C-alpha positions in Angstrom: -3.5 16.0 27.9 -3.3 15.1 31.5 0.1 15.2 33.2 3.5 16.0 31.5 3.7 15.8 27.9 6.6 13.5 27.7 6.0 9.9 29.0 9.0 8.1 27.5 12.1 8.7 25.3 14.3 6.4 23.0 17.8 6.7 21.6 18.5 4.9 18.7 21.8 3.4 18.3 23.7 0.9 16.0 26.2 -0.1 18.2 24.7 -0.8 21.5 28.0 -2.0 23.5 29.6 1.6 22.3 26.5 3.5 23.1 25.9 1.8 26.4 29.4 2.4 27.5 28.9 6.1 26.3 25.9 6.9 28.4 27.2 4.9 31.6 30.2 6.7 32.0 28.9 10.3 31.0 26.3 10.0 33.6 27.9 7.7 36.3 24.7 5.0 35.8 24.3 1.5 35.0 21.7 0.8 32.5 19.4 -2.2 32.8 18.5 -4.6 30.1 14.9 -5.2 29.1 14.0 -8.6 27.5 11.9 -7.6 24.4 11.7 -9.9 21.3 13.3 -8.3 18.2 14.6 -5.4 20.0 17.8 -4.5 22.1 16.8 -2.3 24.9 18.5 -0.9 27.9 17.0 1.8 30.1 18.1 4.3 32.1 17.5 4.3 35.9 13.9 5.2 36.6 12.0 6.0 39.7 8.1 5.7 39.6 6.2 8.4 40.8 9.0 11.2 40.1 9.1 14.1 37.9 10.4 13.6 34.8 10.4 10.8 32.0 12.1 7.5 31.8 13.7 6.3 28.5 16.2 3.9 26.8 18.9 3.1 24.3 17.0 1.1 21.3 18.7 -1.0 18.8 16.0 -1.7 16.0 16.2 -2.6 12.5 15.4 0.1 10.1 15.9 3.0 13.0 18.9 4.8 12.3 20.6 6.9 15.0 22.1 10.4 14.1 20.8 13.8 13.8 17.1 13.8 13.9 14.3 16.5 14.8 14.0 15.7 18.4 16.2 16.7 21.2 16.3 14.9 24.6 17.8 16.9 27.6 19.1 15.1 30.5 18.7 16.7 33.9 22.3 17.3 35.6 23.3 18.9 38.8 25.9 20.8 37.0 25.8 20.0 33.4 29.6 20.9 33.0 30.6 17.9 35.1 28.7 15.6 32.5 30.2 17.4 29.5 33.7 17.0 31.0 33.2 13.2 30.4 31.7 13.1 27.1 35.1 13.1 25.4 36.7 10.2 27.3 33.5 8.4 26.6 33.8 8.7 22.8 31.5 11.7 22.2 32.2 15.3 21.6 30.9 18.4 23.1 29.3 20.5 20.5 28.4 23.7 22.5 29.9 24.1 26.1 27.6 25.2 29.0 25.9 28.6 28.5 23.2 30.3 30.4 19.6 30.2 29.3 18.8 32.9 31.8 16.5 32.1 34.6 15.9 28.7 33.3 19.6 27.5 34.0 22.5 26.2 31.8 22.7 23.8 28.9 25.4 22.0 26.9 24.8 20.2 23.7 26.7 16.9 23.2 27.1 14.4 20.4 27.3 10.8 21.4 29.1 7.8 19.9 26.1 7.0 17.6 26.1 10.7 16.2 23.0 11.6 18.2 22.8 15.1 19.8 21.8 15.2 23.3 21.2 18.2 25.6 22.4 18.4 29.3 20.6 21.0 31.4 21.0 22.1 35.2 20.1 24.8 37.2 23.7 25.8 38.1 
């Protein structure tokens, strides 16, 4: 395997309007619509040639949202800031910010679609 192991992520949603509003509010970003047949896709802001993976919210028939076996961590300056916006955006904080030693801090939250996501920061 050459390069980083993750090249893209997808977060499956049932109510795109609700999910898009949640992620835009929590991360203070605007998602961008991709025109694709038979799929509704809104991508997170991406920068080519930068560290990390791009990804999107996806509404696809037959792909339910909710607690699956994959956990996506979003990089944050201070994960407590994003976690503080979760409830107001319609989600809930499952585990408040805690230390993972020399690797920084994480929070675990549940979005409006029942998906668990991680927030990670070094401070």
